[in-house]
N, C-alpha and C positions, 0 to 999 in steps of 0.2 A: 504494500500500500504506500502511496506517496505521502511525503511529509510536507504539508503546507507551511508557508512562512509564518502563519498566525500561531502555529503550535511548535515551531522549530526549536524554540528554547527548551521545551520539555523533552523532545524526542531525538534531536540530531546528535546528542551525546550518547545515545543508547548503543550497547554492543550489537544490537540487531539493525542498526542503521548502516546503510551503505550509500555511496555517492557515485553517480554515473555521469561522465562527461559526454557531450555530443559536439557536433560541429557548428552549432548555432552561436553566433555572436550577437548579443543584444545591443542595439545601437539606437542612439538618439537621432531621429531624422528631422532635418530642418527644411522648411519650405524653400524651394528654389525658383518659384515663379514670381517675378517682380510684378507682373500684371495682376496676378491673383491677390498678392499682398496689398497692393494699392487699392484694389476694388473693395476690400473689406475694411478699409480704414474709415473712421468717422471723426467728427470734431473731437479733438483732444486725445484721440487714440491713434498711436503710430505702430505700424508693422513693417514698413519698408526698410527700417534699419537692419532687418534680417538679410537684406541684399548685400550688405557690406561684410566682406570676408573677415575683417578684424572683429566684428561683433560676433559672428558665428564662432570664431576661434576663441573669443572670450568666454562664450557659453560653454565651450568644451573644457577649457582650462580651469573653469570654476568648479569642476566636479572631481572630487577625490574618488577614483574608481573603486578602490578597496572598501572605502567607507560606504559608497553607494551599494555595492554588492552585499555587504554585511547587513545593511539595514533594510534592503528591499527585495532580497532573494533568500531562499532557504540555504543554499549551498554553492551558488555560483561564485566564480572568482573574477577578479579585476581583469579587464580586457582592453587592449589598446589598438589592435589592428583588425583588418577585414577578415583575417583568418586566425584560428587558434591552433593548438597542437594536434587537433584531430584531422587537419588537412594535410594530405601527403602528396608531395610533388614527385616522389620516386617510390612507388608502392612496392616494387620488387625488393628494394633495399631498406624498406621501413623508414624512409627519410621524410620527416615532417617539415613542411614549409616554414613554420614559425621558428623552428630550431636552426634554420640556416643562417649563415652570416649575413647574407643579403637582406633577409627579412628582419633580422635584429637591427641592422643599420637603418632601415626605413623607420622603425619606431623611435630610435634615438634622434634621428633628424627631425621627425614630426614633433616630438615632445621636447626639443631643445636640450638634449643630453649629449654632451661632447664625449663620445666614447673613447677618444684618444687620451682622455684624462683618467681612464680606469684601467685596472690590471687586465681586464678581459671584457669582451663584448657582453658576456653573461652578467657581469657585475654592473655594467652600464645599464642594461635592460632592467635589472633588478632595482635600479635607482629610480625608474620611471614611476610616477604616481598619477600623471595626468592632471595634477593640481598645481597651479602656479598663481597665487592671488596677486602678486605684484605685477606680473605680466598682464593679468586680466584687467586690472585697473587702467593700465596704459592702453590696452586694446580698446576697452570701452570708450575711453576718452577720445582716442584717435578716431574711432568710428563715429562717435557723436559729433565731433567737430567737423568731420568731413560731410556727414549728413546735413548738418546745419548750414555749412557753406554751399551745399548743393540745393538748399531749400527743401529738404526732405523731412525735416523735423523742426518743431517749435520748442521754445523754452519751457513750455508747460505741458507738453505732450506726455502721456503715459504710454510706455511700451507694454502693450497687453498681448501676451502670447497665449494662443488657444491650444491646449493639449487635447488631442482627440483620442478616443478609445472606442472599443466595441461595446463596452458596458462599464458603467461607473460602479465600482465596488471599493471595499476597504483598501485593498492592495493598490488600486489605481490612485485613489485619493492620497495614500501615503507617498507614492512616487511623485505626484504633482506637488505636494507640500515640500518634498525634498528639493525639487527643482526651484520652487518659488523661494524657499529659504536660501538656497545656495546662490542663486542669481541676485537676490536682493542684497545679500551680504557682500557679494562681489562688487556691486555697484557703489558701495559706501566709499565716500571720498572722490567720486567721479561726478560729472554733470548729470548722470542718471540716478543718483542716489534717491531712493524712495520712489522711483518712477518706473520700476520694472515689476510687472505682475504676471502671474500665470493662472489661467482659468481652465477648467476641465469641461469637456462636452462629449456627449455620447453620440457616436456616429453609426452604431450598430454593425451589422455584418459587412457593410460597405466601407468600413473605416479606412482601409488601405487604398481602395479606388478613389475615395473622396479626397484623401491626402494628395494623391498624385494629380488629381484634378484641381488642386489649389484651394480646397474648401476650408482648410485650417492650417496652423503654423508648425506644430510640433507633434511627433508621435514616437513611440518606441516600436521598433520593428527590426527584423533581420531575416536572414536566409539560412536554410539548411539544405544539404544535398551537395552532390559533386565533390565529396570530401577527398576523392582519389584523383581529382583533376582540377587543381586550383587555377590553371590557365583558362579553362572553360568557365569556372565559377565567377570569374570577373564580369561575365555578361550581366550578372545581377546588379552591378554597379555602373555599367557602361552603356547598356541598351535601354532606350526609353520604353521598351516593351516590358521591362522588369524593374528598373531602378525606381526607388522612391523619389529621388530628385529628378523627376522626368523632364523638368524644364531646363536642366543643365544639358546643353547640346554638345555631346561628345563627338559629334560628326564635324564640329567646327573648331573645337579646342585642340591645339597642336602641341606636340612634344618633340623636342630634338633629343635624340638618344643615340648612343653608340652600342651596337650589339657586338660584343667582343668575340673574335675567333670563329665567326660563322660564314665568312666569305671564302673565296677560293684560296686554297693553301693556308687556311686559318687566319686570314686577314679580318680586320674589323670593318663593320659597315655602319656608317653614320647617316642618319636620315632625319628629316622633319616630316612627321605625318600626324594626322588626327589620331585621337585616342582610339577611336573605333577602328581605324586602319591598322594601328599597331595590334589591336586585339585580333583582327582578321588574320594578320600574319602569324600570330602566335597559335592560331587554331586552323590555319590553312583553309580559311573560308573562301568561297568563290570570289574572284576578283582581287585577292590579296597579292601584293607585290612580291612577297617572299613566302616560302613555306618553312615556317619555324615550328611546326607541329612536333609532337613526340615521335612521329614516324621519320622525321628528317633530322632532328637534333637530339643530342644527349639531354637528359632532363636537367643536368647541371647547367647547361648553356641556356635553356629556356628560362631557368630560374631568374636570371638577371632582368628579363623583360617583365616577368610576373611582378617582381619587386618594384620595378619602376612604375608600373601601372597602379599598383596598390598605393604608392606614395602620391601619385597624381590625384587619386580619389580622396585620400585622406586630407590633403592639403587645402582643399576647397571647403571642408567642414560642412558639407551638406549631410554627410553620414558621419556620426561621431560614435565610435565604438565605446561601450561602457563595461560590458562583462562577458565572460565566456561561460556559457550556460552549463550548469550541472544540475541534475535532478537528485533529490534525496528520497530514499525509500526505506521501508522497514520490511524485513523478512521474518517469517514465522520461526519460532524456536524449533519447530518440527523438522525444518529442512535447512540445508546449506548448499551454496554453490561450491563447485570444486575449486574455484578461485574467485577472489574479489578484485582482481586486477582486470579492469575492463579492456577488451580487445575490440578494435574497430570492426574487425571482420567476423568475430565469433561471439561478441557480447560477453556474457558470463558462461556461455556454453549451453544455456537453456535446460529443459527438462532432461535431456539425454545425459548431462553431466551433473545433475543435481543429486545430492546424497540425502538420505533420510536418517534423522536422529532418533526417531520413534516409529514403531509400527502403529497401526490404528488403535490397538488395545492399550498400548503403553501411553500413547498420546492422550487418549480419553482419561486414563488414570492420572496423568500429570495435570491436566486441566482441572479435574475434579479436586485434586489435592490442593490446588490454588483457588478453590472456591469459584471456579469458572471465570476468574478475572486475572489473567496473566499480566504482570506489570512490564510494559515495554519501554518504560522510561529509564530503566537502569541497564 
C-alpha cells in the first residue's frame, strides 16, 4: 500500500516501508506565451513579467529543492535536471545519463557552481541546492527595472501568478502556500516586495491542455517514459506537440555547437542550427542534416549533444526541475521481496521472486495474536 504524504511521518520510518525511484522529474512549468499572459492581465494585476528570463530564473533560485521535496512529497529527492539517475544513455553498459561528466557539468553551469573549485565533479554537484537568495534579489530587481523601462509594469502592480491543478486538495494547497511563501520572501528588499502573490485554481482533467493553451501561469508537471533513450526523450521539451512551454518556438531558437570527433577521420563538426534541427540529427529524423543516431555513433559521442540540448532547455527557465520522484510503500509482514534494490528492468522481481514468511495458518495465528491490529508504524 502507498504511503501518502499526510501520514508519512508515522509510516516512512517503518521497517516495512520501502522506496521506489522512477524516471519522473517533477518540474515547475512557467507560462511561455506572452500573448496569453497579456490577455489575462487586468488593472493592477501584472503577469507579463513572466516573459523576462531573469524573473523566471529568480523563481527557480528561490526554491531550496531538498526542502521542497521534504515538505511536499513523501519520499522524493531534490532534482535539478531534465533527467534523473533512472535515465540510461548506454543501456548495455548500465550507464546513466545523470552520472556522466557531461550531465554533471550542465547542472553546475545552470546553478552557478564552479566545478573547477572542487576536488571532483561529484563534490561540485553535491554542493548544488538550487537556492540562491542573493542572486534572486538581483534577478528580480533587474527584471522589474527592465519591465518598467519597457512599460510592462507599474509601480503599484501586483504580480499575481495563477497555479493550476486538476483538483484542489490539501496537498495542492500546501504546495501553493510553499511557492507563495518562498517567492514573497525572495522579493523582500526588491521593488516587488509585498507584491508577489500566488493563487490556486482548479482546471480539472484538462489542466495540462489548458496550460499549454495559455489559460494560466504556473503548474507542476513532468514526463515519464523513454528512460532507455534520453536522446528521444528530449522531444518532451523541444516539440510543441508535447512540451508544456508550447509557445517557446524551438524551430527558430538557434544553437552553435561543436560535435567532437564525428566527422571524417574523427574531425569535429561545428554548426549553427535550430534546437529542433539538432534534435532531428540526434535521432536521424527525416530531413536531418546528419545522422547522429545510436545506429551511427557511439553512445558516448551522442552524449555531448544530449547534454547541450538539456542545458538549452534549462537555461530559459520555462521548465524548472524540483524533485526526482520516489514512491513510498508498505509491504505486509507476511511477505518479502528477494531484494529491495530496485532495478529499472526487473523492478523488485514481482511475485515470481517474492518469499513468504508465513503460510496461511501461521499468518492467521500471528494476526490473531496481535488482536487483529498489526502495528506498521515500527
